[in-house]
All heavy atoms as atom14 arrays in JSON, in Angstrom:
{
  "sequence": "MDLNYLFHRQQVSLMRADAATCTSSRFSHLGMAQGYADRIRSLQLSLGAGVVAEQAV",
  "atom14_mask": [
    [1, 1, 1, 1, 1, 1, 1, 1, 0, 0, 0, 0, 0, 0],
    [1, 1, 1, 1, 1, 1, 1, 1, 0, 0, 0, 0, 0, 0],
    [1, 1, 1, 1, 1, 1, 1, 1, 0, 0, 0, 0, 0, 0],
    [1, 1, 1, 1, 1, 1, 1, 1, 0, 0, 0, 0, 0, 0],
    [1, 1, 1, 1, 1, 1, 1, 1, 1, 1, 1, 1, 0, 0],
    [1, 1, 1, 1, 1, 1, 1, 1, 0, 0, 0, 0, 0, 0],
    [1, 1, 1, 1, 1, 1, 1, 1, 1, 1, 1, 0, 0, 0],
    [1, 1, 1, 1, 1, 1, 1, 1, 1, 1, 0, 0, 0, 0],
    [1, 1, 1, 1, 1, 1, 1, 1, 1, 1, 1, 0, 0, 0],
    [1, 1, 1, 1, 1, 1, 1, 1, 1, 0, 0, 0, 0, 0],
    [1, 1, 1, 1, 1, 1, 1, 1, 1, 0, 0, 0, 0, 0],
    [1, 1, 1, 1, 1, 1, 1, 0, 0, 0, 0, 0, 0, 0],
    [1, 1, 1, 1, 1, 1, 0, 0, 0, 0, 0, 0, 0, 0],
    [1, 1, 1, 1, 1, 1, 1, 1, 0, 0, 0, 0, 0, 0],
    [1, 1, 1, 1, 1, 1, 1, 1, 0, 0, 0, 0, 0, 0],
    [1, 1, 1, 1, 1, 1, 1, 1, 1, 1, 1, 0, 0, 0],
    [1, 1, 1, 1, 1, 0, 0, 0, 0, 0, 0, 0, 0, 0],
    [1, 1, 1, 1, 1, 1, 1, 1, 0, 0, 0, 0, 0, 0],
    [1, 1, 1, 1, 1, 0, 0, 0, 0, 0, 0, 0, 0, 0],
    [1, 1, 1, 1, 1, 0, 0, 0, 0, 0, 0, 0, 0, 0],
    [1, 1, 1, 1, 1, 1, 1, 0, 0, 0, 0, 0, 0, 0],
    [1, 1, 1, 1, 1, 1, 0, 0, 0, 0, 0, 0, 0, 0],
    [1, 1, 1, 1, 1, 1, 1, 0, 0, 0, 0, 0, 0, 0],
    [1, 1, 1, 1, 1, 1, 0, 0, 0, 0, 0, 0, 0, 0],
    [1, 1, 1, 1, 1, 1, 0, 0, 0, 0, 0, 0, 0, 0],
    [1, 1, 1, 1, 1, 1, 1, 1, 1, 1, 1, 0, 0, 0],
    [1, 1, 1, 1, 1, 1, 1, 1, 1, 1, 1, 0, 0, 0],
    [1, 1, 1, 1, 1, 1, 0, 0, 0, 0, 0, 0, 0, 0],
    [1, 1, 1, 1, 1, 1, 1, 1, 1, 1, 0, 0, 0, 0],
    [1, 1, 1, 1, 1, 1, 1, 1, 0, 0, 0, 0, 0, 0],
    [1, 1, 1, 1, 0, 0, 0, 0, 0, 0, 0, 0, 0, 0],
    [1, 1, 1, 1, 1, 1, 1, 1, 0, 0, 0, 0, 0, 0],
    [1, 1, 1, 1, 1, 0, 0, 0, 0, 0, 0, 0, 0, 0],
    [1, 1, 1, 1, 1, 1, 1, 1, 1, 0, 0, 0, 0, 0],
    [1, 1, 1, 1, 0, 0, 0, 0, 0, 0, 0, 0, 0, 0],
    [1, 1, 1, 1, 1, 1, 1, 1, 1, 1, 1, 1, 0, 0],
    [1, 1, 1, 1, 1, 0, 0, 0, 0, 0, 0, 0, 0, 0],
    [1, 1, 1, 1, 1, 1, 1, 1, 0, 0, 0, 0, 0, 0],
    [1, 1, 1, 1, 1, 1, 1, 1, 1, 1, 1, 0, 0, 0],
    [1, 1, 1, 1, 1, 1, 1, 1, 0, 0, 0, 0, 0, 0],
    [1, 1, 1, 1, 1, 1, 1, 1, 1, 1, 1, 0, 0, 0],
    [1, 1, 1, 1, 1, 1, 0, 0, 0, 0, 0, 0, 0, 0],
    [1, 1, 1, 1, 1, 1, 1, 1, 0, 0, 0, 0, 0, 0],
    [1, 1, 1, 1, 1, 1, 1, 1, 1, 0, 0, 0, 0, 0],
    [1, 1, 1, 1, 1, 1, 1, 1, 0, 0, 0, 0, 0, 0],
    [1, 1, 1, 1, 1, 1, 0, 0, 0, 0, 0, 0, 0, 0],
    [1, 1, 1, 1, 1, 1, 1, 1, 0, 0, 0, 0, 0, 0],
    [1, 1, 1, 1, 0, 0, 0, 0, 0, 0, 0, 0, 0, 0],
    [1, 1, 1, 1, 1, 0, 0, 0, 0, 0, 0, 0, 0, 0],
    [1, 1, 1, 1, 0, 0, 0, 0, 0, 0, 0, 0, 0, 0],
    [1, 1, 1, 1, 1, 1, 1, 0, 0, 0, 0, 0, 0, 0],
    [1, 1, 1, 1, 1, 1, 1, 0, 0, 0, 0, 0, 0, 0],
    [1, 1, 1, 1, 1, 0, 0, 0, 0, 0, 0, 0, 0, 0],
    [1, 1, 1, 1, 1, 1, 1, 1, 1, 0, 0, 0, 0, 0],
    [1, 1, 1, 1, 1, 1, 1, 1, 1, 0, 0, 0, 0, 0],
    [1, 1, 1, 1, 1, 0, 0, 0, 0, 0, 0, 0, 0, 0],
    [1, 1, 1, 1, 1, 1, 1, 0, 0, 0, 0, 0, 0, 0]
  ],
  "atom14_positions": [
    [[71.03, 89.65, 123.6], [69.81, 88.9, 124.05], [70.17, 87.42, 123.93], [70.79, 86.91, 123.05], [68.64, 89.31, 123.17], [67.36, 88.66, 123.54], [66.63, 88.94, 125.15], [66.49, 90.73, 125.22], [0.0, 0.0, 0.0], [0.0, 0.0, 0.0], [0.0, 0.0, 0.0], [0.0, 0.0, 0.0], [0.0, 0.0, 0.0], [0.0, 0.0, 0.0]],
    [[69.66, 86.66, 124.86], [69.87, 85.2, 124.96], [68.76, 84.49, 124.13], [67.58, 84.61, 124.36], [69.84, 84.79, 126.38], [70.09, 83.36, 126.62], [70.57, 82.66, 125.7], [69.77, 82.83, 127.72], [0.0, 0.0, 0.0], [0.0, 0.0, 0.0], [0.0, 0.0, 0.0], [0.0, 0.0, 0.0], [0.0, 0.0, 0.0], [0.0, 0.0, 0.0]],
    [[69.18, 83.69, 123.17], [68.26, 82.92, 122.38], [67.41, 81.94, 123.21], [66.25, 81.79, 122.96], [69.0, 82.16, 121.26], [69.32, 82.86, 119.97], [70.15, 82.02, 119.06], [68.01, 83.25, 119.26], [0.0, 0.0, 0.0], [0.0, 0.0, 0.0], [0.0, 0.0, 0.0], [0.0, 0.0, 0.0], [0.0, 0.0, 0.0], [0.0, 0.0, 0.0]],
    [[68.06, 81.36, 124.19], [67.29, 80.43, 125.03], [66.13, 81.14, 125.75], [65.05, 80.56, 125.91], [68.19, 79.73, 126.04], [69.11, 78.74, 125.41], [68.68, 78.08, 124.46], [70.29, 78.58, 125.9], [0.0, 0.0, 0.0], [0.0, 0.0, 0.0], [0.0, 0.0, 0.0], [0.0, 0.0, 0.0], [0.0, 0.0, 0.0], [0.0, 0.0, 0.0]],
    [[66.38, 82.34, 126.23], [65.35, 83.12, 126.91], [64.19, 83.38, 125.91], [63.04, 83.19, 126.27], [65.95, 84.42, 127.43], [64.86, 85.35, 127.96], [64.29, 85.14, 129.18], [64.38, 86.45, 127.22], [63.31, 85.94, 129.67], [63.4, 87.28, 127.68], [62.88, 87.02, 128.93], [61.9, 87.84, 129.41], [0.0, 0.0, 0.0], [0.0, 0.0, 0.0]],
    [[64.55, 83.8, 124.69], [63.51, 84.11, 123.68], [62.7, 82.85, 123.33], [61.47, 82.92, 123.22], [64.12, 84.75, 122.46], [64.72, 86.12, 122.65], [65.49, 86.53, 121.41], [63.7, 87.15, 123.07], [0.0, 0.0, 0.0], [0.0, 0.0, 0.0], [0.0, 0.0, 0.0], [0.0, 0.0, 0.0], [0.0, 0.0, 0.0], [0.0, 0.0, 0.0]],
    [[63.39, 81.74, 123.13], [62.71, 80.51, 122.88], [61.76, 80.07, 124.04], [60.63, 79.62, 123.8], [63.66, 79.34, 122.57], [64.21, 79.34, 121.12], [65.54, 79.45, 120.97], [63.36, 79.21, 120.08], [66.06, 79.44, 119.66], [63.88, 79.18, 118.83], [65.21, 79.31, 118.56], [0.0, 0.0, 0.0], [0.0, 0.0, 0.0], [0.0, 0.0, 0.0]],
    [[62.24, 80.28, 125.27], [61.44, 79.95, 126.41], [60.19, 80.82, 126.43], [59.05, 80.34, 126.65], [62.23, 80.13, 127.69], [61.39, 80.07, 128.95], [60.93, 78.86, 129.42], [60.99, 80.99, 129.79], [60.18, 79.09, 130.51], [60.25, 80.39, 130.75], [0.0, 0.0, 0.0], [0.0, 0.0, 0.0], [0.0, 0.0, 0.0], [0.0, 0.0, 0.0]],
    [[60.36, 82.13, 126.24], [59.2, 83.07, 126.33], [58.18, 82.78, 125.19], [57.01, 82.82, 125.42], [59.69, 84.51, 126.24], [60.49, 84.99, 127.41], [59.82, 84.74, 128.79], [58.45, 85.22, 128.78], [57.53, 84.88, 129.67], [57.82, 84.03, 130.62], [56.31, 85.36, 129.59], [0.0, 0.0, 0.0], [0.0, 0.0, 0.0], [0.0, 0.0, 0.0]],
    [[58.74, 82.41, 124.02], [57.85, 82.04, 122.94], [57.04, 80.85, 123.25], [55.81, 80.8, 123.07], [58.65, 81.81, 121.65], [57.75, 81.46, 120.47], [58.53, 80.96, 119.27], [59.57, 80.33, 119.4], [58.04, 81.25, 118.1], [0.0, 0.0, 0.0], [0.0, 0.0, 0.0], [0.0, 0.0, 0.0], [0.0, 0.0, 0.0], [0.0, 0.0, 0.0]],
    [[57.68, 79.82, 123.81], [56.95, 78.6, 124.23], [55.91, 78.88, 125.32], [54.79, 78.36, 125.22], [57.97, 77.51, 124.69], [57.37, 76.19, 124.89], [56.87, 75.57, 123.61], [57.43, 75.78, 122.53], [55.75, 74.88, 123.63], [0.0, 0.0, 0.0], [0.0, 0.0, 0.0], [0.0, 0.0, 0.0], [0.0, 0.0, 0.0], [0.0, 0.0, 0.0]],
    [[56.24, 79.69, 126.26], [55.24, 80.05, 127.32], [54.06, 80.75, 126.69], [52.91, 80.48, 127.03], [55.92, 80.92, 128.42], [54.91, 81.49, 129.37], [56.96, 80.05, 129.22], [0.0, 0.0, 0.0], [0.0, 0.0, 0.0], [0.0, 0.0, 0.0], [0.0, 0.0, 0.0], [0.0, 0.0, 0.0], [0.0, 0.0, 0.0], [0.0, 0.0, 0.0]],
    [[54.33, 81.68, 125.8], [53.25, 82.36, 125.14], [52.34, 81.43, 124.33], [51.09, 81.58, 124.37], [53.79, 83.46, 124.19], [54.45, 84.45, 124.94], [0.0, 0.0, 0.0], [0.0, 0.0, 0.0], [0.0, 0.0, 0.0], [0.0, 0.0, 0.0], [0.0, 0.0, 0.0], [0.0, 0.0, 0.0], [0.0, 0.0, 0.0], [0.0, 0.0, 0.0]],
    [[52.92, 80.45, 123.68], [52.13, 79.48, 122.94], [51.31, 78.62, 123.84], [50.14, 78.31, 123.56], [53.03, 78.62, 122.06], [53.71, 79.28, 120.87], [54.77, 78.42, 120.24], [52.64, 79.74, 119.86], [0.0, 0.0, 0.0], [0.0, 0.0, 0.0], [0.0, 0.0, 0.0], [0.0, 0.0, 0.0], [0.0, 0.0, 0.0], [0.0, 0.0, 0.0]],
    [[51.89, 78.25, 125.0], [51.12, 77.4, 125.96], [50.01, 78.21, 126.59], [48.88, 77.69, 126.73], [52.04, 76.93, 127.06], [53.01, 75.87, 126.58], [54.0, 75.01, 127.87], [54.97, 76.36, 128.46], [0.0, 0.0, 0.0], [0.0, 0.0, 0.0], [0.0, 0.0, 0.0], [0.0, 0.0, 0.0], [0.0, 0.0, 0.0], [0.0, 0.0, 0.0]],
    [[50.22, 79.52, 126.84], [49.18, 80.36, 127.4], [48.05, 80.57, 126.36], [46.86, 80.64, 126.7], [49.74, 81.66, 127.89], [50.5, 81.5, 129.17], [50.99, 82.76, 129.71], [51.73, 82.51, 130.97], [52.4, 83.45, 131.64], [52.51, 84.68, 131.14], [53.0, 83.18, 132.77], [0.0, 0.0, 0.0], [0.0, 0.0, 0.0], [0.0, 0.0, 0.0]],
    [[48.44, 80.71, 125.1], [47.47, 80.86, 124.06], [46.55, 79.59, 123.96], [45.33, 79.69, 123.81], [48.13, 81.12, 122.68], [0.0, 0.0, 0.0], [0.0, 0.0, 0.0], [0.0, 0.0, 0.0], [0.0, 0.0, 0.0], [0.0, 0.0, 0.0], [0.0, 0.0, 0.0], [0.0, 0.0, 0.0], [0.0, 0.0, 0.0], [0.0, 0.0, 0.0]],
    [[47.2, 78.44, 124.1], [46.48, 77.2, 124.04], [45.52, 77.04, 125.19], [44.46, 76.47, 125.04], [47.48, 76.02, 124.0], [46.81, 74.65, 123.71], [46.07, 74.63, 122.73], [47.04, 73.74, 124.5], [0.0, 0.0, 0.0], [0.0, 0.0, 0.0], [0.0, 0.0, 0.0], [0.0, 0.0, 0.0], [0.0, 0.0, 0.0], [0.0, 0.0, 0.0]],
    [[45.9, 77.57, 126.31], [45.1, 77.46, 127.54], [44.09, 78.6, 127.74], [43.23, 78.56, 128.63], [45.96, 77.37, 128.77], [0.0, 0.0, 0.0], [0.0, 0.0, 0.0], [0.0, 0.0, 0.0], [0.0, 0.0, 0.0], [0.0, 0.0, 0.0], [0.0, 0.0, 0.0], [0.0, 0.0, 0.0], [0.0, 0.0, 0.0], [0.0, 0.0, 0.0]],
    [[44.16, 79.6, 126.85], [43.29, 80.78, 127.0], [41.83, 80.38, 126.88], [41.43, 79.56, 126.12], [43.66, 81.77, 125.92], [0.0, 0.0, 0.0], [0.0, 0.0, 0.0], [0.0, 0.0, 0.0], [0.0, 0.0, 0.0], [0.0, 0.0, 0.0], [0.0, 0.0, 0.0], [0.0, 0.0, 0.0], [0.0, 0.0, 0.0], [0.0, 0.0, 0.0]],
    [[41.0, 81.06, 127.72], [39.61, 80.77, 127.74], [38.77, 81.74, 126.9], [37.59, 81.58, 126.73], [39.04, 80.78, 129.18], [39.34, 82.07, 129.76], [39.68, 79.66, 130.0], [0.0, 0.0, 0.0], [0.0, 0.0, 0.0], [0.0, 0.0, 0.0], [0.0, 0.0, 0.0], [0.0, 0.0, 0.0], [0.0, 0.0, 0.0], [0.0, 0.0, 0.0]],
    [[39.43, 82.76, 126.42], [38.7, 83.75, 125.53], [39.54, 84.1, 124.35], [40.74, 83.98, 124.36], [38.28, 85.0, 126.34], [39.64, 86.05, 126.77], [0.0, 0.0, 0.0], [0.0, 0.0, 0.0], [0.0, 0.0, 0.0], [0.0, 0.0, 0.0], [0.0, 0.0, 0.0], [0.0, 0.0, 0.0], [0.0, 0.0, 0.0], [0.0, 0.0, 0.0]],
    [[38.9, 84.45, 123.28], [39.5, 84.75, 122.03], [40.51, 85.85, 122.13], [41.64, 85.75, 121.53], [38.43, 85.06, 120.98], [37.52, 83.97, 120.87], [39.05, 85.27, 119.59], [0.0, 0.0, 0.0], [0.0, 0.0, 0.0], [0.0, 0.0, 0.0], [0.0, 0.0, 0.0], [0.0, 0.0, 0.0], [0.0, 0.0, 0.0], [0.0, 0.0, 0.0]],
    [[40.17, 86.95, 122.81], [41.13, 88.08, 122.88], [42.43, 87.67, 123.62], [43.54, 88.08, 123.18], [40.49, 89.28, 123.56], [40.09, 88.98, 124.89], [0.0, 0.0, 0.0], [0.0, 0.0, 0.0], [0.0, 0.0, 0.0], [0.0, 0.0, 0.0], [0.0, 0.0, 0.0], [0.0, 0.0, 0.0], [0.0, 0.0, 0.0], [0.0, 0.0, 0.0]],
    [[42.34, 86.84, 124.65], [43.56, 86.43, 125.3], [44.35, 85.51, 124.41], [45.58, 85.61, 124.36], [43.18, 85.66, 126.58], [42.69, 86.53, 127.52], [0.0, 0.0, 0.0], [0.0, 0.0, 0.0], [0.0, 0.0, 0.0], [0.0, 0.0, 0.0], [0.0, 0.0, 0.0], [0.0, 0.0, 0.0], [0.0, 0.0, 0.0], [0.0, 0.0, 0.0]],
    [[43.67, 84.62, 123.72], [44.37, 83.7, 122.8], [45.12, 84.49, 121.76], [46.33, 84.2, 121.55], [43.36, 82.78, 122.12], [44.02, 81.7, 121.27], [42.98, 80.7, 120.74], [42.23, 80.05, 121.87], [40.95, 80.3, 122.13], [40.27, 81.14, 121.4], [40.4, 79.68, 123.14], [0.0, 0.0, 0.0], [0.0, 0.0, 0.0], [0.0, 0.0, 0.0]],
    [[44.49, 85.47, 121.13], [45.17, 86.27, 120.13], [46.31, 87.12, 120.66], [47.34, 87.29, 119.99], [44.17, 87.12, 119.33], [43.41, 86.35, 118.31], [42.02, 86.3, 118.42], [44.04, 85.63, 117.32], [41.26, 85.64, 117.46], [43.27, 84.9, 116.39], [41.91, 84.9, 116.44], [0.0, 0.0, 0.0], [0.0, 0.0, 0.0], [0.0, 0.0, 0.0]],
    [[46.12, 87.6, 121.88], [47.17, 88.38, 122.53], [48.43, 87.51, 122.75], [49.55, 87.96, 122.4], [46.66, 88.89, 123.84], [47.69, 89.64, 124.51], [0.0, 0.0, 0.0], [0.0, 0.0, 0.0], [0.0, 0.0, 0.0], [0.0, 0.0, 0.0], [0.0, 0.0, 0.0], [0.0, 0.0, 0.0], [0.0, 0.0, 0.0], [0.0, 0.0, 0.0]],
    [[48.27, 86.32, 123.28], [49.38, 85.42, 123.51], [50.01, 84.99, 122.2], [51.21, 84.87, 122.1], [48.95, 84.23, 124.35], [48.65, 84.65, 125.77], [49.58, 85.14, 126.65], [47.51, 84.5, 126.48], [49.03, 85.38, 127.81], [47.76, 85.01, 127.75], [0.0, 0.0, 0.0], [0.0, 0.0, 0.0], [0.0, 0.0, 0.0], [0.0, 0.0, 0.0]],
    [[49.2, 84.72, 121.16], [49.76, 84.35, 119.86], [50.54, 85.5, 119.25], [51.58, 85.29, 118.62], [48.65, 83.91, 118.91], [47.99, 82.56, 119.21], [46.78, 82.36, 118.28], [49.0, 81.45, 119.06], [0.0, 0.0, 0.0], [0.0, 0.0, 0.0], [0.0, 0.0, 0.0], [0.0, 0.0, 0.0], [0.0, 0.0, 0.0], [0.0, 0.0, 0.0]],
    [[50.07, 86.73, 119.48], [50.81, 87.9, 119.02], [52.15, 88.01, 119.74], [53.19, 88.34, 119.07], [0.0, 0.0, 0.0], [0.0, 0.0, 0.0], [0.0, 0.0, 0.0], [0.0, 0.0, 0.0], [0.0, 0.0, 0.0], [0.0, 0.0, 0.0], [0.0, 0.0, 0.0], [0.0, 0.0, 0.0], [0.0, 0.0, 0.0], [0.0, 0.0, 0.0]],
    [[52.18, 87.74, 121.02], [53.45, 87.79, 121.75], [54.37, 86.71, 121.23], [55.58, 86.97, 121.03], [53.22, 87.59, 123.25], [52.49, 88.7, 123.96], [53.47, 90.25, 123.95], [54.76, 89.74, 125.09], [0.0, 0.0, 0.0], [0.0, 0.0, 0.0], [0.0, 0.0, 0.0], [0.0, 0.0, 0.0], [0.0, 0.0, 0.0], [0.0, 0.0, 0.0]],
    [[53.87, 85.52, 120.96], [54.66, 84.44, 120.44], [55.28, 84.81, 119.1], [56.46, 84.49, 118.84], [53.84, 83.14, 120.35], [0.0, 0.0, 0.0], [0.0, 0.0, 0.0], [0.0, 0.0, 0.0], [0.0, 0.0, 0.0], [0.0, 0.0, 0.0], [0.0, 0.0, 0.0], [0.0, 0.0, 0.0], [0.0, 0.0, 0.0], [0.0, 0.0, 0.0]],
    [[54.45, 85.46, 118.24], [55.0, 85.9, 116.95], [56.07, 86.93, 117.14], [57.06, 86.95, 116.43], [53.85, 86.41, 116.07], [54.29, 86.8, 114.67], [54.93, 85.66, 113.96], [54.3, 84.61, 113.81], [56.12, 85.82, 113.41], [0.0, 0.0, 0.0], [0.0, 0.0, 0.0], [0.0, 0.0, 0.0], [0.0, 0.0, 0.0], [0.0, 0.0, 0.0]],
    [[55.89, 87.85, 118.09], [56.9, 88.84, 118.37], [58.2, 88.2, 118.81], [59.29, 88.62, 118.34], [0.0, 0.0, 0.0], [0.0, 0.0, 0.0], [0.0, 0.0, 0.0], [0.0, 0.0, 0.0], [0.0, 0.0, 0.0], [0.0, 0.0, 0.0], [0.0, 0.0, 0.0], [0.0, 0.0, 0.0], [0.0, 0.0, 0.0], [0.0, 0.0, 0.0]],
    [[58.12, 87.21, 119.64], [59.33, 86.52, 120.05], [60.0, 85.79, 118.84], [61.19, 85.8, 118.68], [59.04, 85.48, 121.17], [58.82, 86.14, 122.48], [57.61, 85.96, 123.17], [59.8, 86.96, 123.09], [57.4, 86.55, 124.4], [59.54, 87.61, 124.34], [58.35, 87.37, 124.96], [58.18, 87.98, 126.14], [0.0, 0.0, 0.0], [0.0, 0.0, 0.0]],
    [[59.15, 85.22, 118.0], [59.68, 84.53, 116.82], [60.43, 85.49, 115.9], [61.52, 85.18, 115.36], [58.53, 83.82, 116.01], [0.0, 0.0, 0.0], [0.0, 0.0, 0.0], [0.0, 0.0, 0.0], [0.0, 0.0, 0.0], [0.0, 0.0, 0.0], [0.0, 0.0, 0.0], [0.0, 0.0, 0.0], [0.0, 0.0, 0.0], [0.0, 0.0, 0.0]],
    [[59.87, 86.7, 115.77], [60.52, 87.72, 114.97], [61.87, 88.12, 115.55], [62.85, 88.27, 114.84], [59.61, 88.95, 114.83], [58.37, 88.71, 114.0], [58.32, 87.67, 113.27], [57.43, 89.48, 114.15], [0.0, 0.0, 0.0], [0.0, 0.0, 0.0], [0.0, 0.0, 0.0], [0.0, 0.0, 0.0], [0.0, 0.0, 0.0], [0.0, 0.0, 0.0]],
    [[61.89, 88.28, 116.9], [63.18, 88.67, 117.54], [64.21, 87.5, 117.45], [65.39, 87.76, 117.24], [62.92, 88.96, 119.0], [62.15, 90.29, 119.18], [61.75, 90.61, 120.61], [62.96, 90.85, 121.38], [62.91, 91.03, 122.68], [61.82, 90.97, 123.33], [64.07, 91.28, 123.32], [0.0, 0.0, 0.0], [0.0, 0.0, 0.0], [0.0, 0.0, 0.0]],
    [[63.71, 86.27, 117.55], [64.64, 85.1, 117.41], [65.21, 85.09, 115.96], [66.43, 84.96, 115.83], [63.85, 83.79, 117.65], [63.52, 83.61, 119.15], [64.64, 82.59, 117.17], [62.48, 82.57, 119.46], [0.0, 0.0, 0.0], [0.0, 0.0, 0.0], [0.0, 0.0, 0.0], [0.0, 0.0, 0.0], [0.0, 0.0, 0.0], [0.0, 0.0, 0.0]],
    [[64.37, 85.27, 115.0], [64.85, 85.26, 113.58], [65.89, 86.39, 113.36], [66.93, 86.17, 112.79], [63.69, 85.4, 112.63], [64.06, 85.23, 111.18], [62.84, 85.09, 110.25], [61.63, 85.75, 110.61], [60.58, 85.2, 111.25], [60.63, 83.92, 111.53], [59.5, 85.89, 111.55], [0.0, 0.0, 0.0], [0.0, 0.0, 0.0], [0.0, 0.0, 0.0]],
    [[65.56, 87.57, 113.88], [66.5, 88.71, 113.73], [67.8, 88.42, 114.4], [68.88, 88.74, 113.81], [65.83, 89.95, 114.31], [66.67, 91.02, 114.25], [0.0, 0.0, 0.0], [0.0, 0.0, 0.0], [0.0, 0.0, 0.0], [0.0, 0.0, 0.0], [0.0, 0.0, 0.0], [0.0, 0.0, 0.0], [0.0, 0.0, 0.0], [0.0, 0.0, 0.0]],
    [[67.8, 87.9, 115.57], [69.02, 87.64, 116.32], [69.81, 86.53, 115.6], [71.06, 86.61, 115.5], [68.75, 87.19, 117.75], [69.93, 86.99, 118.68], [70.85, 88.19, 118.69], [69.48, 86.65, 120.08], [0.0, 0.0, 0.0], [0.0, 0.0, 0.0], [0.0, 0.0, 0.0], [0.0, 0.0, 0.0], [0.0, 0.0, 0.0], [0.0, 0.0, 0.0]],
    [[69.17, 85.49, 115.11], [69.85, 84.43, 114.39], [70.52, 85.02, 113.13], [71.68, 84.68, 112.87], [68.85, 83.36, 113.99], [68.42, 82.41, 115.11], [67.38, 81.4, 114.7], [66.57, 81.67, 113.85], [67.42, 80.27, 115.33], [0.0, 0.0, 0.0], [0.0, 0.0, 0.0], [0.0, 0.0, 0.0], [0.0, 0.0, 0.0], [0.0, 0.0, 0.0]],
    [[69.85, 85.85, 112.44], [70.44, 86.46, 111.23], [71.67, 87.29, 111.58], [72.69, 87.26, 110.92], [69.41, 87.31, 110.49], [68.34, 86.53, 109.76], [67.23, 87.44, 109.25], [68.92, 85.74, 108.65], [0.0, 0.0, 0.0], [0.0, 0.0, 0.0], [0.0, 0.0, 0.0], [0.0, 0.0, 0.0], [0.0, 0.0, 0.0], [0.0, 0.0, 0.0]],
    [[71.56, 88.05, 112.68], [72.69, 88.94, 113.11], [73.87, 88.11, 113.54], [75.05, 88.58, 113.5], [72.27, 89.91, 114.21], [72.07, 89.22, 115.44], [0.0, 0.0, 0.0], [0.0, 0.0, 0.0], [0.0, 0.0, 0.0], [0.0, 0.0, 0.0], [0.0, 0.0, 0.0], [0.0, 0.0, 0.0], [0.0, 0.0, 0.0], [0.0, 0.0, 0.0]],
    [[73.64, 86.83, 114.02], [74.72, 86.02, 114.45], [75.23, 85.13, 113.33], [76.14, 84.27, 113.56], [74.2, 85.05, 115.64], [73.86, 85.83, 116.9], [73.21, 84.86, 117.91], [75.1, 86.46, 117.48], [0.0, 0.0, 0.0], [0.0, 0.0, 0.0], [0.0, 0.0, 0.0], [0.0, 0.0, 0.0], [0.0, 0.0, 0.0], [0.0, 0.0, 0.0]],
    [[74.75, 85.3, 112.07], [75.21, 84.54, 110.98], [74.53, 83.23, 110.77], [75.02, 82.36, 110.0], [0.0, 0.0, 0.0], [0.0, 0.0, 0.0], [0.0, 0.0, 0.0], [0.0, 0.0, 0.0], [0.0, 0.0, 0.0], [0.0, 0.0, 0.0], [0.0, 0.0, 0.0], [0.0, 0.0, 0.0], [0.0, 0.0, 0.0], [0.0, 0.0, 0.0]],
    [[73.42, 82.99, 111.4], [72.69, 81.75, 111.18], [71.57, 81.93, 110.15], [70.43, 81.51, 110.36], [72.12, 81.24, 112.52], [0.0, 0.0, 0.0], [0.0, 0.0, 0.0], [0.0, 0.0, 0.0], [0.0, 0.0, 0.0], [0.0, 0.0, 0.0], [0.0, 0.0, 0.0], [0.0, 0.0, 0.0], [0.0, 0.0, 0.0], [0.0, 0.0, 0.0]],
    [[71.86, 82.62, 109.08], [70.87, 82.98, 108.07], [70.12, 81.84, 107.49], [68.95, 81.88, 107.32], [0.0, 0.0, 0.0], [0.0, 0.0, 0.0], [0.0, 0.0, 0.0], [0.0, 0.0, 0.0], [0.0, 0.0, 0.0], [0.0, 0.0, 0.0], [0.0, 0.0, 0.0], [0.0, 0.0, 0.0], [0.0, 0.0, 0.0], [0.0, 0.0, 0.0]],
    [[70.8, 80.77, 107.13], [70.12, 79.61, 106.52], [69.1, 79.0, 107.47], [67.98, 78.78, 107.1], [71.13, 78.55, 106.03], [70.45, 77.32, 105.56], [72.08, 79.13, 105.01], [0.0, 0.0, 0.0], [0.0, 0.0, 0.0], [0.0, 0.0, 0.0], [0.0, 0.0, 0.0], [0.0, 0.0, 0.0], [0.0, 0.0, 0.0], [0.0, 0.0, 0.0]],
    [[69.5, 78.82, 108.71], [68.59, 78.21, 109.68], [67.4, 79.15, 109.92], [66.29, 78.73, 109.99], [69.38, 77.97, 111.03], [68.41, 77.51, 112.12], [70.42, 76.92, 110.79], [0.0, 0.0, 0.0], [0.0, 0.0, 0.0], [0.0, 0.0, 0.0], [0.0, 0.0, 0.0], [0.0, 0.0, 0.0], [0.0, 0.0, 0.0], [0.0, 0.0, 0.0]],
    [[67.69, 80.48, 110.08], [66.63, 81.44, 110.36], [65.65, 81.51, 109.21], [64.45, 81.58, 109.4], [67.23, 82.79, 110.64], [0.0, 0.0, 0.0], [0.0, 0.0, 0.0], [0.0, 0.0, 0.0], [0.0, 0.0, 0.0], [0.0, 0.0, 0.0], [0.0, 0.0, 0.0], [0.0, 0.0, 0.0], [0.0, 0.0, 0.0], [0.0, 0.0, 0.0]],
    [[66.15, 81.44, 107.98], [65.22, 81.57, 106.85], [64.38, 80.33, 106.66], [63.25, 80.36, 106.19], [66.07, 81.83, 105.55], [66.65, 83.2, 105.54], [65.6, 84.3, 105.67], [64.51, 84.24, 105.05], [65.84, 85.26, 106.45], [0.0, 0.0, 0.0], [0.0, 0.0, 0.0], [0.0, 0.0, 0.0], [0.0, 0.0, 0.0], [0.0, 0.0, 0.0]],
    [[64.9, 79.16, 107.08], [64.13, 77.9, 106.99], [62.97, 77.93, 108.02], [61.96, 77.28, 107.83], [64.97, 76.71, 107.24], [65.92, 76.44, 106.1], [66.9, 75.29, 106.39], [66.98, 74.81, 107.49], [67.63, 74.88, 105.37], [0.0, 0.0, 0.0], [0.0, 0.0, 0.0], [0.0, 0.0, 0.0], [0.0, 0.0, 0.0], [0.0, 0.0, 0.0]],
    [[63.11, 78.74, 109.05], [62.11, 78.73, 110.15], [60.91, 79.58, 109.73], [59.89, 79.55, 110.4], [62.7, 79.23, 111.44], [0.0, 0.0, 0.0], [0.0, 0.0, 0.0], [0.0, 0.0, 0.0], [0.0, 0.0, 0.0], [0.0, 0.0, 0.0], [0.0, 0.0, 0.0], [0.0, 0.0, 0.0], [0.0, 0.0, 0.0], [0.0, 0.0, 0.0]],
    [[61.0, 80.32, 108.66], [59.95, 81.25, 108.24], [58.78, 80.5, 107.68], [58.74, 79.51, 107.18], [60.44, 82.3, 107.21], [59.32, 83.12, 106.66], [61.5, 83.16, 107.83], [0.0, 0.0, 0.0], [0.0, 0.0, 0.0], [0.0, 0.0, 0.0], [0.0, 0.0, 0.0], [0.0, 0.0, 0.0], [0.0, 0.0, 0.0], [0.0, 0.0, 0.0]]
  ]
}
């Protein structure tokens, strides 16, 4: 998986959450952003970037 893709998708989800007009949409997009953050952290750890990934928590 490409880290740049995951970072992009996370950012898009955060922007959509910010622009959401209802609470359920906002929470849905924030949940997606958190899912991407979890995948980013996992991939960073698997690539040996443990210190950086742990600081992002």
